[in-house]
C-alpha positions as CSV (number, residue, x, y, z in Angstrom):
1,M,132.6,90.9,115.1
2,A,129.4,89.6,113.6
3,V,127.3,87.2,115.7
4,M,125.7,84.2,114.1
5,T,122.0,83.6,114.8
6,P,119.9,80.4,114.6
7,Y,119.2,81.5,111.0
8,Y,122.0,80.1,109.0
9,H,122.1,83.1,106.6
10,V,121.5,85.9,109.0
11,E,124.0,87.5,111.4
12,L,123.9,90.5,113.7
13,N,126.5,93.1,112.9
14,D,128.5,95.0,115.6
15,D,125.5,97.3,116.2
16,G,123.1,94.3,116.5
17,V,121.5,94.9,113.1
18,P,120.4,91.7,111.3
19,M,122.3,91.4,108.1
20,I,122.2,88.8,105.3
21,S,125.4,86.8,105.8
22,G,128.1,87.5,103.3
23,T,126.5,90.7,102.1
24,T,126.1,94.3,103.1
25,M,122.3,94.0,102.9
26,K,120.2,94.5,106.0
27,V,117.4,92.0,106.5
28,V,115.0,95.0,106.9
29,E,115.9,96.2,103.4
30,L,114.9,93.0,101.8
31,V,111.7,92.8,103.9
32,R,110.7,96.3,102.9
33,E,110.9,95.3,99.3
34,H,109.0,92.1,99.9
35,L,106.2,94.0,101.7
36,A,106.1,97.1,99.5
37,H,106.1,95.3,96.1
38,H,104.5,92.0,97.3
39,W,107.5,90.2,95.7
40,S,107.8,86.5,96.1
41,P,111.2,85.1,97.1
42,E,111.8,84.3,93.4
43,S,111.1,87.9,92.5
44,L,113.4,89.1,95.2
45,Q,116.1,87.0,93.8
46,E,115.5,88.4,90.3
47,Q,116.0,91.9,91.8
48,H,119.1,90.7,93.8
49,P,120.8,88.0,91.8
50,Y,123.7,88.0,94.3
51,L,121.4,86.5,97.0
52,T,120.7,82.8,97.1
53,M,117.2,81.5,97.7
54,A,118.5,80.1,101.0
55,Q,119.6,83.6,102.1
56,I,116.3,85.1,101.0
57,H,114.2,82.5,102.8
58,S,116.3,82.8,105.9
59,A,115.9,86.6,106.0
60,L,112.2,86.3,105.6
61,A,112.0,83.6,108.3
62,F,113.9,85.9,110.6
63,Y,111.5,88.7,109.8
64,W,108.4,86.6,110.6
65,D,110.0,85.4,113.9
66,H,110.9,89.0,114.8
67,K,108.1,90.8,113.1
68,A,107.2,93.3,115.9
69,E,110.7,94.7,116.3
70,L,111.4,94.8,112.5
71,D,108.0,96.5,111.8
72,Q,109.0,99.1,114.4
73,D,112.3,99.6,112.5
74,I,110.4,100.0,109.2
75,Q,108.1,102.5,110.8
76,R,111.0,104.5,112.3
77,R,112.7,104.6,108.9
78,R,109.4,105.7,107.2
79,E,109.0,108.5,109.7
80,Y,112.6,109.6,109.3
81,A,112.2,109.7,105.5
82,E,109.0,111.8,105.9
83,R,110.8,114.3,108.2
84,M,113.7,114.6,105.7
85,R,111.3,115.0,102.8
86,A,109.4,117.7,104.6
87,K,112.7,119.6,105.4
88,A,114.0,119.4,101.8
89,A,113.6,122.2,99.4
90,P,111.7,121.4,96.2
91,S,114.0,120.0,93.5
92,P,114.9,122.2,90.6
93,F,113.0,119.8,88.3
94,K,109.8,120.1,90.4
95,K,110.2,123.9,90.4
96,R,110.4,124.0,86.6
97,L,107.3,121.7,86.3
98,A,105.4,124.1,88.6
99,Q,106.3,127.0,86.5
100,Q,105.0,125.4,83.3
């Protein structure tokens, strides 16, 4: 069962992962987009019209109050993606490009 937090639109799922209430979106996913693209809350809503401005602001507030732990999660995800990318064989498209 999800646990509510002091952030009205953020809850912790059964694994303790902060989620935007009423969605399947993790707070860290929204934050990564915010940081990577320098999107404002309004731009985030344009990209995710199913989120309310209240949900977006609550998720961002949660991030700023838990920045160190979420930044560690972002770094862990980045390192995992790099490991998987390094293990993956080149795509057929990339192979064709290299041959040209």
